[in-house]
N, C-alpha and C positions, 0 to 999 in steps of 0.2 A: 672606502670598502666597507667600514663600519658604518658610516652613515649611509649610504645607499640601502645596504643589507635592512638597517633599522626601521628606516623611511617606509619602505617598502613592505615591512612587517606589520610595524604598529599602527600607520598611520592608513594605508590602503589595506588592510586587511588580509588583503589574499585568498585564497581559496581554503572554506572550513574545511577542520578534518573529519566534520561529520555531514556524512550527505543524508539529504532528504529521504524520509523512509516514509512513503504514502501509506500509512496501515495505521490506527493502533492495535491496541493489543485484542486477542479475541477474534479479528477480520477473519475471510475464509476467501480466500480469492484464487483463481488460475493462475497457471502458471508455464511455459513454453520450454522448461529445462525443471531440474532438480529445483526441490525446494532450497530457497534463499537461506543465510543464516539470519536466525532467531524465528524462522518457519520451521513445521514437520507435516505430513503429509494425511490428511484429514482423512482418514480411513473409509468413514458412513456413506461420503461421495464416490467411493470407488465403485466404477460399472454402471454410475447412474447420472443421470440429467439432474439438475438444480432448477425445483421450481419453487420461483420466492410465493411466501406462505405466511400466511396470520399468524398472530403467536399460539392461537391454538392447536395450528397442525405443525408445531415447529419438531425438526428432528424426524421426523415420520418417514418412513419408508415404503414406498408401494413397489411392487412386483419385483423378479428376480433381477440383480445384477448382470450385466452383460460380460462376459468371458471376453479376454482379448481377441480386438476384431472383430467381435462379435457382432451381427445385426439385431434390432428384437425383429422379430417375425410371428405371424398371426394367421389360424385359419379362421374360417368361418362355415357352419352347417348350413346347408340352403333347401328350402322349399322351394319347387318348382311345379310350375301349370303348364301342362300343355295342353292347347285347345284343340279337337281330332274331327276329323270330317268322319262320319259313321256311317255306310252303307249295310242294309241289314236285307240279306236273301232269304227267301222260302221257297218250297216247291209249289208245282201248280199242282193242284186236286186232282185236276182230271188227266193228270199224268202229261201234259204237254209239256213240260219244262219245268222252269224256275221265275220266279218274280225277282225284280231288282226295285228295291226302294232307297233311294238317299234321304236319309233323316237330319235333322238340325246339328250340327255340331257338337259333341261331347268335349267335357272337360274331365282329366287326367291329372291329377296330383301325384307327385314325385318329392320322395327326400332323400337327401346325400350329405357330402361333405363339399365345402370348394377346396383346392389346392392349397398348402401353406405356402404362405411368400412373404416377401420382406416389405416390413414396415415404411419402407422407403422413406427414411428420415435423413436428410443431411447433418453427417456427426461429424465431429472433431472431437478429438481425445488430447486430453492435456493434464497438467498435475494440479490436482486441488489442494491448497496448503492454507494452516492456520499460523496467524502470529501468535507466537510463544513467546519472545523473549523483548524486552527493549531493545533501542529506543522507537519510543513511538511515532515522533517525526509530526508531519504535516500531512493533510489529503488536500486536495483543490477542491472547491465548493460543485456539487454534482456529483462527486465520486459516488458510485454504488458498492458497496461493498455485502457480503451476504454475514448473518451474526447469528451461531447456534444459541442466542439469548433472549430470554422473554422481553426486553429492554435492549433499544440503541445505546448506546455509550453517548457521555457530553459531549457535544457539538454534531452529533447526528440524529436523521428522524427518520420513522418509517416511512417506504416508498410503497403505498399501496396499490399505488395503479398497475403494478405487476402482478399484485398478488392469481395465482393461479394457472398462471403462464409459464409454459416454457422458453428459456431464455435464445433466441438466434440470433448471431452478429449480424450488423448492417452494414451493406458497402457504402463506400464512401461517397455516394450520390444519393443514396436511400435515407427518405424520411424517417427519423425515428419514432415511433409509435407501436400501439396496439393493431395486430392485425389478426385476419383468421377467424374461428368462431367468436362468436361475442359472448358466448359465456363460457367464462374461466373455470378452470377444477375445482371443485368445491375441498374441504378437508378431508387428505386422504382417499380422494375417489381416483378409480381405476376407471379412467373415463371406457364408455361401452359405444360401439356403434355397427351397424348394418349394412350391408349394400345391394341395392336392388342388382339382378342378373337377367339377364334377356340373352336370344341367340337364336340359331337354326337348328331344326331335329329333321333329319331324313330317315323316312320311311320305307321298305322295299315292299313291292305291288305283292298284294296279299293271293295267296292259292285257293280257290273254293274247291270242294268235294262235297256231293250230296247224296245222303244214304236213301234210297229207295225206299216209298212208303211212310219217310218221315212226314208229318203232318204241323204246317207253321213250324217249321224249324228257324229258329234265329240264332244265329250265330255270332252276331255284332260285329264281323269284320271290319277292318280299318283299310281304308283304301289308302294306295303306298302314293308316297308323294314328299314333296318338303313341307315342312311344319314351323312355325316359329313356338318358342315358349318364353313366359317372361315371370317372373318370381322377388323374392327375396331372402338373402341368406339371415341367418338368424345374429341378433347379436353377439359381438364377442370382444373381448379386451382388445384395447390398441396395442398391447403388451411392450409399454413404455415405463422402464422401470427408472422412478426418479426419486429423489432425494428434498425433504421441504425444510425450506431455511427463510429464516427472517431476512429481508433486503431492509438496508439502511441508507440514505443518503445524507453526504456530508452539508452541512449547514453553511452557509453563507456567511462570513464570518462579518460581525458587526466591530467594525475597528480595526486596527492593526489588533495582531495577537501573539503572546509570547509563548514559546512552549519551553523553554528552557535558558534560564538564566546562569551563563558558567564564569569561572575564572578565565582571564583573558590572556593567560599564560599557558595553562593544563587543560583547559576546555575541562572540567572537574566541576559538577554540581556542590557548591560547598560553600561556607561562609565567607565573607568576601571583607575588604578592609578599605578605608578612606583612602584617595588619590590612586587606588589601582586601575590598571586597567581590567576590565570586563566586555562579555559577547554575552547578546541575545541573539537564541535561534526562534524563529517564529518564521509569521507567512502576511503579507501584506503592509509588512512595515516599511516599505519604501521603495523606488524603481525596481525594475529589471534589471537593470544596467546598474551597477555599484558607483556610488559617489564618495569619492575621497573626502580628508580634512579640508576645511578653509580656515583661512589664519585671518583675524580681524586687524584693525593697523597697529593695535599695540603688539600684534607680536601672538597674542593667545588664541589657542585652538576653539572656532566658532560652535555655539550649543545649538546652532538652528542651521540646516542644510537640506537643501528642497523642498521646504514644509516641515521636516519631519524633525520633533526632538524629544527626548527622553528625559522623565521627571524621575529624580530619585526623592522620594518626598516630594516638599513642595520646590528641589533644587534642581534646574536644568543643569544637566551633564553633557562635557564638553563630546565631540564627535569625531573618531578618526575615521569610520567607515558606516556608510549603509546603504541598506542594500534588501531588496525584498525581503529576503528567508534571514539576513545577518545584520547585526549593527554593533560595530564596535566602539566602546566608550568609558570614560572616565568616572569614578565612583566619586561625587564631590566630597571634598573636607567638611563642608557645611554638616555634613549629617554625622560626625564623628561623634562618638560617645551614646550612641542608640544602638539596642542592640540588635534590630533590624529595621529594615527598610521597603517600602513598596515602591515598585520601578516600573512604569508605565511610558509606553509610545504614544505619541501624539502626531496625526500624520495629517495636514490640511486642515488642524482644527480638530478633528474627531479621534477622543482618545479610547483607547483599548483597553480589556481588562488588565489588573494589577498582577505583577506577579510579587509575592514576599520571599524576600532575600535576609537572611540574618549576618551580621557584622560582627567581625573579632578584631582585636587590637593588631592583629597580622595575621597576612595570609599568603606567606611567600612562596613563590613560582619561580623557575628559571624558566626563559624562553627556548623554546626548539626549532629545528625544523619543520618546515611543514610537510617535507614528504619524508623525514626520517625524523618523527618526533621520539625517540629515543635518544637521540644525539644532540647535545646541548650546543647551541649557539657561543663559541669561545672563538675569543679572535686574540691573538699577539698585538706587543705593542706598535709594530709596522704595519698591522692593518693587514697582515695573513691570518689564514682558519686554523684553528684546531682541527686535524683530521686524521685518517688513519694513515696517510701519507706523510702527513706535518706533525707527528707526537710530539708533545712538550718533554723538555729534561728536567731535572728536578731542578727547583731553584727559577726557571723561567718566567717572566711576570705573563699573566694571562687574565683575559677580561672576560667577566660574565655578564648577562643583563636578565633582570627578572624585574618583578614588580608584585605588588602586595604588601610592602614595607612597613605599612600602614603612615601614622602620623608620625610627623617629623620634628627636628630642629635645626634652625626657627620653622616654623610652623608653614608646611604647604599652601600653596594657592593655586585652585583649580583652573585649570586651564592654561597655567602661564608655562613656559618652557623656564629650564631650571638655571638660575644664574647666582653667582658667587655671592655670598657664601653659601655654599652648597647645602639645603637641608641632608641630615640625616636620620636613618632612624629612632627613635625613643628606644626603642629594644636593642640589645646585644646583638649580635651579628656573626654570625659563626659560619666558616665555610668547610666542608669534611670531603675530601677527595679520594677516593680508594682506600676508605676507611680512617686516613690520617687526617688530622686539622691542618688546614692549611695558614699559610700566613699570609693575613690578609692588610694591605698597603691602604686600601680607601674603599668605603663604603658609603654610597649616599646618593641623591639624585644623580643620573646621567646629564652632563651641560647640555644643554640647550633642547633638551626632551622634556614631554610631557608624561606624567607618570610610571618614568622610567626608574629603574633602579639599577646602577653601574657598582660591580665588584672587582677590583685590581686585587689579585691574589699571586702565590707563588706557587707554582706546581709542587707537589709532594713528589717523595719517592717510586709511587705506584706506577705500574707500565700496563700497558694493554688497555683496552677499554674498562674503564673503570666509573663509578657510580660517581656522583658529584651531590652533594645535598645541602643545601640553605637555611642558615635556621635564623629568624629575627624574634628574638624575645622567648624563646625559646620552642617557636612552632618551624617545624621543619617540613620541607617543602612535600606533596602530598604525592608525587609521579618521579618516579627514580628515570634517572637523563643520565648521560655517559658522555666523558671527555676521553681524550688519548693520550698517556703516559710513554715516555720510552723508555 
C-alpha cells in the first residue's frame, strides 16, 4: 500500500492542486454565470456593448446604458418630397363655361417624424467581470481580453484590428474577421446615419366650384389619384450604448514558460532546499499527455524525458513527471550552499525564460492527499492508512512522508534511490502531533525512493483531527495538515 501510494503521488505527479486560470490580473471578460472567485462585476460595462478601443479612448462611455432586457431604439425626422400633377381651371370670359388646362407636375415638400423602432441588433446578455485576485495563471496564445489600462500586461500585445468595432460572436463555420462598414468608430463617436424613404400617396378626386364673374381664377387644384413620394430622413444616432476598452492578445510563448515554481509537497511559493521535490507550473513545458519518470540502467531517475529537461543553474534535475502545464522534479544536491538558483525548462533544445528561486538549509513539508490537502498521508506499520475511521491510539507507530529536509549525512546523491546507510538530515528533526512532541524512532531518507523523507514516530495522546507539524533544523512546515488520534 505504501509503495503504490508513493509511486503514484511522487513519480506520476497526478492532478495539480491548482487548475489553470487563463487570465492575468486586471483582465475583463464575459461569463455566462456569476463572477467566479477572484473576479468581481465590472460596473462600467452594465447595459453596454464593449467596443475595442485605442488607448486614447480608454473607458469612454457613449449613450445611455440599456435597462434589463431593453432593446436600443431610435427614430428619424423625415423630409418627404411629393411630385404632383396639377390642373389649372379658369372661367371662359364669354360666359361659355370654364377652361381646364393640365400643367407640368409640381413638387410639394413635407416634414415629419418617422416612427420609433428597434435598432434590430442581435443582443446577448452576459456578466462582465474583472480579474482582481491571483493566481494569474496562463492563457493560450491568441486569447483576446479587455483591459482598462493604457498598456497591455507583460506577454500581451495590443490587438488593433478590432479597434472601433462592436464584437459579434461567429458561428462555428464562419470565417473570423471584420465585416459590415469599413469605417470603424472613431474615439467617442456616436455613429449617425440617415435612411432614404419612399412610398405611395393616394389623393382623393378634387371638387371644383367656380364663382360667377371671376376673371382668370386659378385655384391650383390637384387631380386625385395615386402618387409616389421619395425623400430622406434626417441623420440620427444609432442608439447603441457602448464602453471603450483596450483589447490585448496573448503573445505566443517563446519556448517553455514557467509561471510558478513551488514546493513539491505543499505547492507553496517559498524557499526550497536541495534534494527535495519541487513543482513547476507553466505552459508549453511538455506534451499534453503527461510522461512519468524513467529509470536509467543504474536505477537513477532520468534527467531527460521526451526531449524535456529542467536546469537548476547549470545542473540538470531528475524528472518525476512532465506535462505541458506541470513538471515535478528534484532540486539537485550540486547547488547546495547557494542563496538562490535559476530554474529553466529546455524543450527539444529551446530554452525558456528563467525563474529565480531562493534556497534554504531546510524547507520541510508533509505530503497530503490530492483530494484532501488538509489530511497528511500517514501509514501504519501493517500498510493500512490513518483515517477518521482508523485513528491511532497513543503510542502506536505511525509513518509520515515529507520532502525538504535539506542536505544530509551521508551527503545525498541527486536522482539516486536511498540505500543503506540511509542519509539523515543535518538539522534536528522534531514532530509535533496535537501540540505534543512525538517520539521519533527514525527520520531519514525513505528506503528506495528519491528525495523522499520518512518519519517513523509514535502517536501522542491527542485525539480527533489533530495538527501535525514537522520541524527540521528549526524550520517547520508552512501548511497545517492533520492526522487522526483515538
